[in-house]
C-alpha positions in Angstrom: -13.2 13.5 -21.7 -15.7 16.3 -21.6 -14.3 19.8 -20.4 -16.1 19.6 -17.0 -14.4 16.1 -16.5 -11.0 17.7 -17.4 -11.5 20.4 -15.0 -12.6 18.0 -12.0 -9.3 16.0 -12.9 -7.3 19.2 -12.8 -8.8 20.2 -9.5 -8.0 16.6 -8.0 -4.2 16.9 -9.3 -3.8 20.0 -7.8 -5.5 19.3 -4.4 -3.0 16.3 -4.2 0.0 18.7 -5.0 -1.1 21.4 -2.6 -1.5 18.5 0.1 1.8 17.3 -0.2 3.3 20.7 -0.7 1.6 22.0 2.6 2.3 19.0 4.5 6.0 19.1 4.0 6.1 22.9 4.5 4.6 22.3 7.8 7.0 19.6 8.7 9.9 21.9 7.8 8.5 24.9 9.8 8.4 22.5 12.8 12.1 21.7 12.2 12.7 25.5 12.5 10.7 25.7 15.5 12.8 22.9 17.3 16.1 24.9 16.4 17.2 23.0 13.5 17.9 24.1 9.8 14.8 23.2 7.4 17.3 23.6 4.5 19.7 21.0 5.8 16.9 18.8 6.5 15.2 19.0 3.1 19.1 18.4 1.5 19.3 15.3 3.5 15.8 13.9 2.6 16.8 14.5 -0.9 20.1 13.2 -1.0 19.4 10.0 1.1 16.5 9.2 -1.2 18.1 9.8 -4.6 21.8 10.7 -4.1 23.0 7.4 -5.6 21.8 4.4 -7.5 21.9 2.5 -3.9 19.8 5.2 -2.4 17.3 5.2 -5.2 17.2 1.3 -5.1 16.1 1.5 -1.5 13.6 4.0 -2.4 11.9 1.9 -5.0 12.3 -1.2 -2.4 10.4 1.1 0.2 7.8 2.1 -2.6 7.1 -1.5 -3.7 4.9 -2.8 -0.6 3.2 0.7 -0.4 2.1 0.3 -4.1 0.3 -3.1 -3.1 -1.3 -1.7 0.1 -2.4 1.4 -1.7 -4.1 -0.6 -4.5 -5.6 -2.6 -1.8 -7.2 0.2 -0.2 -8.4 2.0 -3.6 -9.7 -1.3 -4.6 -12.1 -1.5 -1.7 -12.8 2.3 -1.8 -14.0 1.9 -5.3 -16.8 -0.6 -4.1 -17.8 2.1 -1.2 -15.8 0.0 1.4 -12.9 1.0 3.7 -10.4 -1.7 3.8 -8.7 -1.3 7.2 -7.3 -4.8 7.1 -4.2 -4.4 5.1 -2.1 -5.6 7.8 -3.7 -8.9 8.4 -3.9 -9.5 4.7 -0.1 -8.8 4.1 0.9 -11.0 7.1 -1.2 -13.7 5.6 0.3 -13.1 2.3 3.7 -13.4 3.8 2.8 -16.6 5.7 1.2 -18.2 2.6 4.4 -17.5 0.6 6.5 -19.3 3.5 4.1 -22.2 4.0 4.3 -23.2 0.3 7.9 -22.7 0.2 8.6 -24.9 3.1 6.1 -27.6 2.2 7.1 -27.9 -1.6 11.1 -27.5 -1.4 11.8 -29.4 -4.5 10.4 -27.3 -7.3 12.2 -25.5 -9.9 12.9 -21.7 -9.3 10.5 -20.3 -11.5 7.5 -22.7 -10.5 8.4 -22.6 -6.8 8.4 -18.8 -6.9 5.1 -18.8 -8.7 3.7 -21.3 -6.0 4.8 -19.0 -3.3 3.0 -15.9 -4.9 -0.1 -18.1 -5.5 -0.4 -19.3 -2.0 0.0 -15.5 -0.7 -2.7 -14.2 -3.0 -5.0 -17.2 -1.9 -4.6 -16.7 1.9 -4.7 -12.9 1.5 -7.8 -13.2 -0.8 -9.6 -15.2 1.8 -8.7 -12.9 4.5 -10.0 -10.2 2.1 -13.2 -12.3 1.4 -14.2 -12.9 5.0 -15.3 -9.1 5.7 -16.3 -8.7 2.1 -18.9 -11.7 2.5 -20.0 -10.6 5.9 -20.4 -7.0 4.8 -22.4 -7.8 1.7 -24.5 -10.8 3.1 -24.8 -9.9 6.8 -24.6 -6.0 6.9 -21.6 -6.1 9.2 -19.4 -3.0 9.0 -16.2 -3.9 7.4 -14.1 -1.4 9.2 -14.8 -3.1 12.6 -14.2 -6.4 10.9 -11.1 -5.9 9.3 -9.7 -4.2 12.5 -10.4 -7.3 14.3 -9.3 -9.6 11.6 -6.0 -7.6 11.9 -5.5 -9.0 15.5 -6.7 -12.3 14.4 -4.1 -12.5 11.9 -1.3 -11.4 13.9 -2.1 -14.0 16.5 -2.6 -16.8 14.3 0.4 -16.2 12.0 2.6 -15.8 15.3 1.3 -19.2 16.6 2.2 -20.6 13.1 5.5 -18.9 13.4 6.6 -20.0 16.7 4.8 -23.6 16.8 4.7 -25.0 13.5 7.5 -23.3 11.1 10.0 -21.9 13.9 13.6 -21.7 12.8 16.0 -24.3 14.4 19.0 -22.1 13.4 18.3 -19.5 16.2 15.9 -18.2 19.0 14.6 -15.3 17.1 10.8 -15.0 16.2 10.9 -16.2 12.9 10.1 -19.2 10.5 12.7 -21.4 8.9 13.9 -20.2 5.5 12.4 -21.0 2.2 14.7 -22.6 -0.3 17.1 -20.0 -1.8 16.0 -20.7 -5.4 12.6 -19.4 -4.7 13.8 -15.9 -3.9 12.8 -13.3 -6.4 15.8 -12.1 -8.6 17.2 -8.7 -7.3 18.4 -5.7 -9.6 22.0 -5.7 -9.1 22.2 -2.3 -11.1 21.1 -0.5 -7.9 24.1 -1.9 -5.6 23.5 -4.0 -2.7 19.8 -3.4 -2.1 17.0 -5.7 -1.6 15.0 -4.2 -4.6 13.6 -7.2 -6.7 11.3 -8.4 -9.2 8.3 -7.6 -6.9 8.8 -4.0 -8.1 8.0 -5.2 -11.5 4.9 -7.1 -10.3 3.8 -4.0 -8.4 3.9 -1.9 -11.6 2.1 -4.7 -13.6 -0.6 -4.5 -10.6 -1.1 -0.9 -11.0 -1.8 -1.5 -14.8 -3.9 -4.4 -14.2 -5.9 -2.8 -11.5 -6.5 0.0 -14.2 -7.6 -2.3 -17.0 -9.7 -4.1 -14.5 -11.6 -1.3 -13.1 -11.9 0.7 -16.3 -12.3 -1.9 -18.9 -13.9 -4.7 -17.6 -17.7 -5.4 -16.8 -16.9 -6.6 -13.2 -14.6 -3.5 -12.8 -17.6 -1.2 -14.0 -19.7 -2.9 -11.4 -17.5 -2.2 -8.6 -17.3 1.6 -9.7 -20.9 1.8 -10.1 -21.6 0.4 -6.6 -19.3 2.6 -4.9 -20.7 5.7 -6.6 -24.4 5.1 -6.1 -25.4 1.5 -4.8 -29.1 2.4 -5.3 -28.6 3.5 -8.8 -26.5 0.4 -9.6 -29.2 -1.9 -8.2 -31.8 -0.6 -10.2 -29.6 -1.0 -13.3 -29.2 -4.7 -12.5 -25.9 -4.8 -10.6 -25.6 -6.6 -7.7 -23.8 -4.6 -5.1 -23.2 -7.7 -2.8 -21.4 -9.5 -5.7 -19.1 -6.4 -6.3 -18.4 -5.8 -2.7 -17.2 -9.3 -2.1 -15.1 -9.3 -5.3 -13.6 -6.0 -4.6 -12.6 -7.0 -0.8 -11.3 -10.4 -2.2 -9.0 -8.6 -4.6 -8.0 -6.1 -1.9 -6.8 -8.6 0.3 -4.8 -10.6 -2.5 -3.2 -7.0 -3.4 -2.2 -6.5 0.3 -0.6 -10.0 0.1 1.6 -9.0 -2.2 3.2 -6.7 0.3 4.1 -9.6 2.4 5.5 -11.4 -0.8 8.0 -8.6 -1.2 9.4 -9.2 2.2 9.5 -13.1 2.2 10.7 -13.5 -1.5 12.4 -10.3 -2.0 14.4 -9.9 1.3 14.1 -12.0 4.2 13.4 -15.2 2.7 11.4 -16.1 5.8 8.5 -14.9 8.0 9.8 -12.6 10.7 7.4 -11.4 13.6 6.8 -7.6 13.4 8.2 -7.1 9.8 5.5 -4.7 8.8 6.0 -1.2 9.7 2.5 -0.2 9.4 2.4 -0.8 5.8 -1.3 -1.8 5.7 -2.4 1.4 7.5 0.0 3.5 5.3 -1.7 2.3 2.3 -4.8 4.1 3.2 -2.9 7.3 2.9 -1.4 6.3 -0.2 -4.7 5.5 -1.7 -6.6 8.7 -0.6 -3.5 11.0 -1.7 -3.7 9.1 -5.1 -7.4 9.9 -5.3 -8.3 6.3 -5.6 -6.7 6.0 -9.0 -4.1 3.4 -9.8 -1.5 5.9 -11.1 -2.2 8.3 -8.4 -1.5 5.3 -6.1 1.7 4.7 -7.9 3.0 8.3 -7.5 1.8 8.7 -3.8 3.7 5.3 -3.0 6.8 6.6 -4.6 6.5 9.9 -2.4 6.2 7.9 0.9 8.9 5.6 -0.2 11.1 8.5 -0.8 10.4 9.9 2.5 10.9 6.6 4.4 14.4 6.2 2.6 15.0 10.0 2.9 14.9 10.2 6.9 17.2 7.3 7.4 20.1 9.6 7.3 18.6 12.3 9.6 20.2 10.8 12.8 23.7 11.3 11.6 23.3 14.4 9.5 21.3 16.7 11.8 21.6 17.9 15.4 18.1 17.2 16.6 15.8 15.8 14.0 15.8 11.8 13.8 14.5 9.4 11.4 11.1 9.4 13.4 10.7 12.6 11.4 9.3 10.4 8.6 6.3 9.8 10.8 5.8 13.5 11.4 6.0 14.1 7.6 3.5 11.1 6.8 1.2 12.6 9.5 1.1 16.1 8.3 0.7 15.0 4.6 -2.3 12.8 5.8 -3.9 15.8 7.6 -3.4 18.0 4.9 -5.1 15.3 2.6 -7.9 15.3 5.0 -8.5 19.2 4.7 -8.8 18.7 0.9 -12.1 20.3 1.0 -10.2 23.3 1.8 -8.2 23.3 -1.3 -11.1 22.2 -3.5 -13.1 25.3 -2.5 -10.2 27.5 -3.3 -9.6 26.0 -6.5 -13.0 26.1 -7.7 -12.7 29.7 -7.3 -9.5 30.0 -9.0 -10.0 27.8 -11.9 -13.6 28.8 -12.5 -17.1 28.7 -11.0 -18.0 25.2 -12.1 -19.6 22.7 -9.7 -17.2 20.0 -9.0 -18.1 16.5 -8.3 -15.4 14.2 -6.4 -14.8 11.0 -8.2 
């Protein structure tokens, strides 16, 4: 790595750190303004997220789907595309796992779990392929396409839930349960938490995404198209192929967030299970600077904040668990102002002209 590249990387790391610190500081200032104690709130956040093995297990469980959704957005961003369709793609991932589980109930545990995951990857990949193909071949805008496909996915999965695979055990808007032997193994060392093997799969996805993007020809093509599609085309790289591949992989990665819900926790498809995981993936990818390891760290941060705020209702007077949304919003706002930190850091570290990557 050249000296300038190292400096640029240092600036990007500091930008992310400053964004997080500034966002949390602004949120704690808001706590003080409404008459509660920022110190108490900070202590509750830390204790709730890391106070015990069980708390830490819940933090990692919340982190798992954010890793997948963050990688999904990152993969599209690397090709110069903006994937807003994570919500729809993870819904199809969850539904794909359920369909396979219900239609093939007699498989062995390992084969059954694998088949469910493959079903999720296929349906999620297809839901990513559609906007990728239309963007590459027809010039349609992927943001509009993925937003519309989110609503279509919600409607179709709801229809399948209520009319095809409805549970006969209750009146809840959910499907029947998949065979218990297909569920991913939980980590009992973290107490009674739903943390499961999907977390290991998420770590492997981070490693796989890094290897794919930086060590393979297809990954290089995606990054080249994302950096400069004109220059990439002049060097014989087909931008349409790269965009289709990137969006298909983005859909498959988002689908794994649905797998974490179905095979790791619920054992069924429950309407409304996603708490905007697909949209949070955008913040995770941007805070992670479009790098797999950055996505991992950003997802862990958001997972810790999500878990940390669960005890605010009982531990503070005026701040509730909805404070997590305030924290996330302020961090996202701070990230969007990263050009300010970039300008300041250029003057502080040295007068080089930094290029974003």
